[in-house]
Backbone as a chain_set.jsonl record, in Angstrom:
{"seq": "MPKFKAFQEIVGWDYRKMGVYVLCNFDTTLDQDLERIYTLRDLGYTPYVMIYEKEKLKRGSDLKRLQRWVNSKTAFAAVKDFRDYK", "coords": {"N": [[105.522, 91.338, 110.032], [105.779, 94.138, 110.307], [106.93, 94.908, 107.86], [104.924, 94.329, 106.01], [102.996, 96.186, 106.811], [104.407, 98.572, 106.367], [104.808, 98.468, 103.593], [102.159, 98.671, 102.705], [101.492, 101.245, 103.581], [103.257, 102.782, 102.058], [102.569, 102.321, 99.316], [99.799, 102.673, 99.294], [97.658, 101.134, 98.411], [94.56, 99.229, 98.146], [92.852, 96.256, 99.362], [92.25, 94.923, 96.985], [94.378, 95.082, 95.228], [96.434, 93.954, 96.587], [97.454, 91.082, 96.798], [98.505, 88.076, 98.367], [100.464, 85.218, 98.347], [99.975, 82.244, 100.173], [101.651, 79.672, 101.467], [100.707, 76.52, 102.34], [100.734, 73.543, 104.402], [103.408, 72.937, 104.414], [105.329, 71.859, 106.494], [103.673, 72.929, 108.498], [100.877, 73.478, 110.703], [97.271, 73.266, 110.566], [96.177, 75.222, 112.209], [98.29, 77.082, 112.385], [98.436, 77.902, 109.728], [95.892, 79.074, 109.463], [96.174, 81.189, 111.269], [98.087, 82.801, 109.95], [96.624, 83.466, 107.65], [94.395, 84.847, 108.72], [95.763, 86.986, 109.89], [96.894, 88.289, 107.663], [94.531, 89.055, 106.354], [93.478, 90.818, 108.268], [95.364, 92.826, 108.124], [94.756, 93.933, 105.727], [95.31, 92.67, 103.361], [94.885, 90.387, 100.567], [94.722, 87.093, 100.909], [95.974, 84.172, 99.2], [95.69, 80.847, 98.93], [98.044, 78.3, 98.578], [98.728, 74.923, 98.274], [101.122, 72.752, 99.523], [102.277, 69.802, 98.094], [99.695, 68.896, 97.308], [98.444, 66.821, 95.954], [98.824, 64.593, 97.522], [97.061, 64.726, 99.588], [94.072, 63.614, 101.223], [90.804, 63.131, 99.845], [88.48, 65.703, 100.405], [89.808, 66.854, 102.56], [90.721, 69.01, 105.325], [92.527, 71.009, 104.594], [92.125, 71.29, 101.837], [89.515, 72.233, 101.865], [90.014, 74.618, 103.21], [91.57, 75.965, 101.289], [89.675, 76.245, 99.233], [87.818, 77.9, 100.499], [89.3, 80.291, 101.145], [90.333, 81.099, 98.644], [88.066, 81.608, 97.201], [86.706, 84.514, 96.71], [84.204, 85.628, 97.347], [83.094, 83.815, 99.215], [85.043, 83.974, 101.2], [84.796, 86.615, 102.003], [82.199, 86.633, 102.958], [81.993, 84.687, 104.998], [83.51, 84.869, 107.976], [85.028, 83.25, 109.694], [86.835, 80.249, 109.512], [85.902, 77.952, 110.715], [83.187, 78.221, 110.598], [82.619, 77.851, 107.979], [81.122, 75.813, 105.559]], "CA": [[104.357, 92.18, 109.934], [106.103, 95.544, 110.055], [107.193, 95.114, 106.428], [103.623, 94.363, 105.343], [102.38, 97.482, 107.141], [105.173, 99.625, 105.695], [104.497, 98.4, 102.161], [100.806, 99.183, 102.514], [101.531, 102.694, 103.768], [104.008, 103.395, 100.958], [101.861, 102.277, 98.042], [98.444, 103.178, 99.474], [96.691, 100.294, 97.716], [93.596, 98.529, 98.988], [92.953, 94.792, 99.324], [92.09, 94.386, 95.631], [95.679, 95.045, 94.554], [97.463, 93.4, 97.46], [97.315, 89.643, 96.979], [99.687, 87.437, 98.947], [100.421, 83.761, 98.344], [100.194, 81.614, 101.474], [101.984, 78.264, 101.283], [100.215, 75.702, 103.447], [101.115, 72.126, 104.436], [104.863, 72.799, 104.322], [105.773, 71.822, 107.889], [102.803, 73.777, 109.304], [99.597, 72.907, 111.09], [96.122, 74.02, 110.092], [96.041, 76.416, 113.054], [99.314, 78.047, 111.979], [98.009, 78.441, 108.439], [94.764, 79.97, 109.719], [96.689, 82.401, 111.912], [98.692, 83.647, 108.914], [95.558, 83.954, 106.773], [93.644, 85.868, 109.458], [96.631, 88.152, 110.064], [96.956, 88.998, 106.377], [93.23, 89.698, 106.115], [93.365, 91.953, 109.195], [96.262, 93.876, 107.648], [94.217, 94.508, 104.506], [95.799, 91.927, 102.206], [94.051, 89.305, 100.079], [95.515, 85.869, 100.848], [95.677, 83.166, 98.194], [96.282, 79.635, 99.485], [98.691, 77.3, 97.733], [98.975, 73.76, 99.127], [102.316, 71.96, 99.211], [101.967, 68.391, 97.871], [98.238, 68.788, 97.366], [98.013, 65.533, 95.425], [98.943, 63.567, 98.561], [95.991, 64.887, 100.564], [92.865, 62.826, 100.997], [89.646, 63.859, 99.342], [87.695, 66.357, 101.444], [90.635, 67.217, 103.715], [90.522, 70.367, 105.82], [93.354, 71.944, 103.824], [91.455, 71.559, 100.56], [88.386, 73.108, 102.205], [90.596, 75.924, 103.517], [91.935, 76.584, 100.026], [88.451, 76.628, 98.52], [87.224, 79.027, 101.231], [90.114, 81.502, 101.023], [90.494, 81.51, 97.25], [86.781, 82.099, 96.725], [86.629, 85.836, 97.343], [82.872, 85.875, 97.91], [82.958, 83.004, 100.424], [85.976, 84.497, 102.198], [84.245, 87.873, 102.515], [80.924, 86.389, 103.629], [82.208, 83.874, 106.199], [84.728, 85.418, 108.585], [85.779, 82.23, 110.414], [86.883, 78.994, 108.77], [85.092, 76.948, 111.423], [81.793, 78.428, 110.199], [82.485, 77.536, 106.549], [80.698, 74.411, 105.338]], "C": [[104.709, 93.642, 109.718], [106.343, 95.845, 108.58], [105.887, 95.167, 105.641], [102.932, 95.706, 105.582], [103.086, 98.618, 106.397], [104.879, 99.638, 104.195], [103.131, 99.008, 101.875], [100.769, 100.709, 102.642], [102.225, 103.392, 102.598], [103.183, 103.453, 99.682], [100.432, 102.797, 98.122], [97.377, 102.387, 98.739], [95.683, 99.71, 98.694], [93.725, 97.021, 98.742], [92.862, 94.211, 97.912], [93.415, 94.258, 94.896], [96.758, 94.355, 95.375], [97.181, 91.93, 97.771], [98.619, 89.039, 97.464], [99.501, 85.924, 98.9], [100.735, 83.247, 99.747], [100.435, 80.13, 101.225], [101.567, 77.491, 102.53], [100.73, 74.272, 103.295], [102.611, 71.918, 104.224], [105.41, 72.944, 105.74], [104.987, 72.809, 108.754], [101.537, 73.018, 109.661], [98.477, 73.769, 110.514], [95.952, 75.304, 110.9], [97.073, 77.485, 112.704], [98.945, 78.694, 110.65], [96.858, 79.43, 108.625], [95.22, 81.274, 110.353], [97.312, 83.345, 110.887], [97.635, 84.25, 107.998], [94.767, 85.059, 107.457], [94.468, 87.143, 109.64], [96.718, 88.961, 108.778], [95.643, 89.714, 106.081], [93.064, 90.924, 107.006], [94.252, 93.119, 108.782], [95.778, 94.522, 106.351], [94.709, 93.842, 103.237], [94.784, 90.859, 101.806], [94.906, 88.048, 99.984], [95.045, 84.939, 99.733], [96.425, 81.897, 98.606], [96.818, 78.721, 98.386], [99.072, 76.144, 98.66], [100.19, 72.997, 98.618], [101.918, 70.483, 99.16], [100.468, 68.118, 98.015], [97.754, 67.41, 96.916], [98.083, 64.406, 96.446], [97.846, 63.67, 99.617], [94.792, 64.024, 100.201], [91.743, 63.725, 100.514], [88.85, 64.439, 100.516], [88.494, 66.763, 102.671], [90.384, 68.683, 104.097], [91.336, 71.387, 105.028], [92.734, 72.27, 102.474], [90.242, 72.456, 100.767], [88.868, 74.519, 102.504], [90.958, 76.66, 102.229], [90.704, 77.061, 99.265], [87.804, 77.847, 99.173], [87.99, 80.329, 100.984], [90.163, 81.998, 99.586], [89.195, 81.92, 96.581], [86.521, 83.429, 97.427], [85.267, 86.114, 97.962], [82.665, 85.078, 99.192], [83.843, 83.55, 101.541], [85.463, 85.795, 102.801], [82.978, 87.631, 103.33], [81.091, 85.65, 104.957], [83.544, 84.27, 106.809], [85.607, 84.376, 109.265], [85.708, 80.913, 109.657], [86.011, 77.93, 109.408], [83.617, 77.053, 111.047], [81.547, 78.089, 108.737], [82.14, 76.075, 106.364], [80.859, 74.046, 103.885]], "O": [[103.988, 94.332, 108.998], [105.995, 96.925, 108.105], [105.756, 95.961, 104.709], [102.354, 96.287, 104.664], [102.435, 99.516, 105.862], [104.719, 100.704, 103.601], [102.966, 99.767, 100.92], [100.075, 101.378, 101.876], [101.816, 104.481, 102.197], [103.1, 104.498, 99.036], [99.903, 103.306, 97.135], [96.297, 102.913, 98.469], [95.908, 99.692, 99.904], [94.603, 96.576, 98.003], [93.354, 93.108, 97.673], [93.552, 93.402, 94.022], [97.883, 94.19, 94.903], [96.73, 91.586, 98.863], [99.702, 89.436, 97.032], [98.484, 85.41, 99.365], [101.638, 83.746, 100.419], [99.522, 79.412, 100.816], [102.024, 77.781, 103.636], [101.11, 73.848, 102.204], [103.032, 70.812, 103.885], [105.889, 74.008, 106.132], [105.556, 73.453, 109.636], [101.175, 72.042, 109.004], [98.721, 74.875, 110.033], [95.621, 76.352, 110.344], [96.757, 78.675, 112.725], [99.123, 79.899, 110.471], [96.85, 80.499, 108.015], [94.713, 82.343, 110.014], [97.093, 84.555, 110.946], [97.737, 85.415, 107.613], [94.494, 86.094, 106.85], [93.934, 88.248, 109.553], [96.625, 90.188, 108.807], [95.645, 90.851, 105.61], [92.566, 91.955, 106.556], [93.929, 94.274, 109.06], [96.323, 95.539, 105.921], [94.544, 94.39, 102.147], [93.929, 90.473, 102.604], [95.732, 87.937, 99.079], [93.868, 84.925, 99.374], [97.655, 81.879, 98.627], [96.133, 78.418, 97.409], [99.672, 76.363, 99.712], [100.275, 72.643, 97.442], [101.289, 69.978, 100.09], [100.047, 67.224, 98.75], [96.766, 66.895, 97.439], [97.458, 63.363, 96.251], [97.719, 62.78, 100.458], [94.535, 63.744, 99.03], [91.746, 64.933, 100.753], [88.583, 63.745, 101.498], [87.909, 66.995, 103.729], [89.901, 69.477, 103.29], [90.881, 72.51, 104.816], [92.812, 73.41, 102.016], [89.966, 73.335, 99.95], [88.233, 75.498, 102.114], [90.679, 77.852, 102.097], [90.698, 78.163, 98.716], [87.3, 78.729, 98.478], [87.39, 81.351, 100.652], [90.045, 83.199, 99.342], [89.215, 82.518, 95.506], [86.159, 83.457, 98.603], [85.185, 86.771, 99.0], [82.117, 85.604, 100.16], [83.431, 83.582, 102.701], [85.671, 86.051, 103.987], [82.715, 88.352, 104.293], [80.402, 85.958, 105.93], [84.595, 84.03, 106.214], [86.811, 84.589, 109.403], [84.635, 80.509, 109.211], [85.44, 77.093, 108.708], [82.877, 76.077, 111.167], [80.398, 78.043, 108.296], [82.784, 75.198, 106.939], [80.559, 72.918, 103.496]]}, "num_chains": 1, "name": "protein.A"}
């Protein structure tokens, strides 16, 4: 986290220019992925979810819903908590 903060202070960009890829489903749980996404958002970054081995997930899985929520900038800005996203 200190490196993310330092980068933001050096460049002075806002969230529109600071996108960060977040790899999910690579030996992580949904809660760990959510924690990283929330942390990046709180730091002023725009997370973009990429799912490891997405083709192996079942239809309608929570990870696919998470990806759709985060990668849709309007939905991500409107709904602050993933549990509230339908």
